ZAVEXTI-580902 format. One record per residue (C-alpha): residue number from 1; x, y, z; residue in three letters. Coordinates in Angstrom, 3 decimals. Example, Ala and Ser with C-alpha at 12.3 -4.5 7.8 and 13.67 -1.06 7.14 Angstrom:
PT   seq          x          y          z   type
PT     1     12.300     -4.500      7.800    ALA
PT     2     13.670     -1.060      7.140    SER
//
This chain:
PT   seq          x          y          z   type
PT     1    187.044     58.106     73.243    MET
PT     2    189.579     57.790     76.029    THR
PT     3    193.025     59.393     75.733    PRO
PT     4    194.657     55.949     75.698    MET
PT     5    192.507     54.831     72.772    ARG
PT     6    193.580     57.964     70.905    LEU
PT     7    197.219     57.094     71.585    VAL
PT     8    196.681     53.549     70.250    TYR
PT     9    194.940     54.908     67.155    LEU
PT    10    197.695     57.457     66.516    ALA
PT    11    200.368     54.759     66.897    LEU
PT    12    198.485     52.433     64.521    ALA
PT    13    198.282     55.164     61.888    ILE
PT    14    201.923     56.107     62.366    TRP
PT    15    202.876     52.412     62.302    GLY
PT    16    201.097     52.064     58.972    ALA
PT    17    202.248     55.237     57.233    VAL
PT    18    205.882     55.545     58.316    HIS
PT    19    207.104     52.025     57.403    PRO
PT    20    205.094     52.060     54.166    MET
PT    21    206.794     55.290     53.129    TYR
PT    22    210.196     53.587     53.393    TRP
PT    23    209.035     50.364     51.751    PHE
PT    24    207.533     52.215     48.785    VAL
PT    25    210.602     54.470     48.510    SER
PT    26    212.888     51.436     48.440    HIS
PT    27    210.795     49.684     45.798    MET
PT    28    210.693     52.849     43.651    ALA
PT    29    214.478     53.305     43.779    GLN
PT    30    215.499     49.674     43.361    ASN
PT    31    214.512     47.186     40.693    PRO
PT    32    212.692     44.044     41.656    GLY
PT    33    209.639     45.475     43.389    GLY
PT    34    208.443     43.432     46.352    LEU
PT    35    210.879     40.579     45.742    SER
PT    36    213.749     43.082     45.774    GLY
PT    37    212.505     44.446     49.093    LEU
PT    38    212.327     40.958     50.581    ILE
PT    39    215.844     40.201     49.293    ASP
PT    40    217.062     43.331     51.116    ALA
PT    41    215.735     41.914     54.400    TRP
PT    42    218.389     39.184     54.172    TYR
PT    43    221.330     41.202     52.838    VAL
PT    44    223.439     40.742     55.997    ASN
PT    45    223.307     39.154     59.448    ASP
PT    46    221.952     42.316     61.076    SER
PT    47    218.951     42.678     58.775    THR
PT    48    218.321     38.912     58.857    THR
PT    49    218.246     39.012     62.670    GLY
PT    50    215.849     41.956     62.638    LEU
PT    51    213.637     40.218     60.093    THR
PT    52    213.417     37.104     62.265    TRP
PT    53    212.840     39.212     65.386    ASP
PT    54    209.862     40.925     63.766    LEU
PT    55    208.565     37.661     62.289    THR
PT    56    208.538     35.994     65.707    ILE
PT    57    206.878     39.076     67.233    ALA
PT    58    204.231     38.988     64.485    ALA
PT    59    203.528     35.305     65.149    ILE
PT    60    203.272     35.928     68.911    ALA
PT    61    200.896     38.835     68.269    LEU
PT    62    198.790     36.648     65.987    THR
PT    63    198.499     33.931     68.639    VAL
PT    64    197.441     36.559     71.200    TRP
PT    65    194.923     38.173     68.810    VAL
PT    66    193.318     34.815     68.031    VAL
PT    67    193.174     33.786     71.699    ALA
PT    68    191.694     37.121     72.806    GLU
PT    69    189.245     37.198     69.916    THR
PT    70    187.919     33.720     70.661    VAL
PT    71    187.685     34.451     74.392    GLN
PT    72    185.989     37.846     74.019    ARG
PT    73    184.035     37.047     70.851    ARG
PT    74    185.167     40.418     69.489    ALA
PT    75    185.723     39.338     65.893    TRP
PT    76    186.764     42.782     64.653    LEU
PT    77    190.104     42.254     66.396    GLY
PT    78    191.057     39.783     63.667    LEU
PT    79    191.654     42.784     61.388    VAL
PT    80    194.964     43.218     63.227    ALA
PT    81    196.336     39.988     61.721    ILE
PT    82    196.464     41.092     58.065    PRO
PT    83    197.601     44.551     59.225    ALA
PT    84    200.493     42.869     61.044    THR
PT    85    201.641     40.711     58.125    PHE
PT    86    200.940     43.210     55.312    CYS
PT    87    202.231     46.343     57.057    ILE
PT    88    204.036     45.303     60.227    GLY
PT    89    203.915     44.805     63.959    VAL
PT    90    204.184     48.593     64.329    SER
PT    91    200.670     48.848     62.890    CYS
PT    92    199.098     45.545     63.972    GLY
PT    93    199.844     45.777     67.695    LEU
PT    94    198.508     49.293     68.336    PRO
PT    95    195.547     48.572     66.040    LEU
PT    96    194.625     45.518     68.096    PHE
PT    97    195.055     47.451     71.342    LEU
PT    98    192.796     50.184     69.936    PHE
PT    99    190.131     47.666     68.948    LEU
PT   100    190.466     45.707     72.186    ARG
PT   101    190.065     48.789     74.391    SER
PT   102    186.720     49.879     73.013    ARG
PT   103    183.818     49.937     75.434    PRO
PT   104    181.759     46.751     75.619    ALA
//
């Protein structure tokens, strides 16, 4: 495995674990579970802007993943889409780069 692939893998793991820690901590401390977490994303203009920024980035990543997957016929790359929308761009992007950089 190349050093760059290891970097992508490490970033994907970090991008999965670190945000999830904060999401789970927030849901444990505040009532409402997932709906309470989503409500917190829109609590003020700053968090609303960040939410939209990440949503647009996730959509752009999804378009790129689909286009690359169809072109390369590397269907495993589609795993990055649910990772992006269930965890975040911080996991989905490095995961896709890791999968995309594997030897043919």
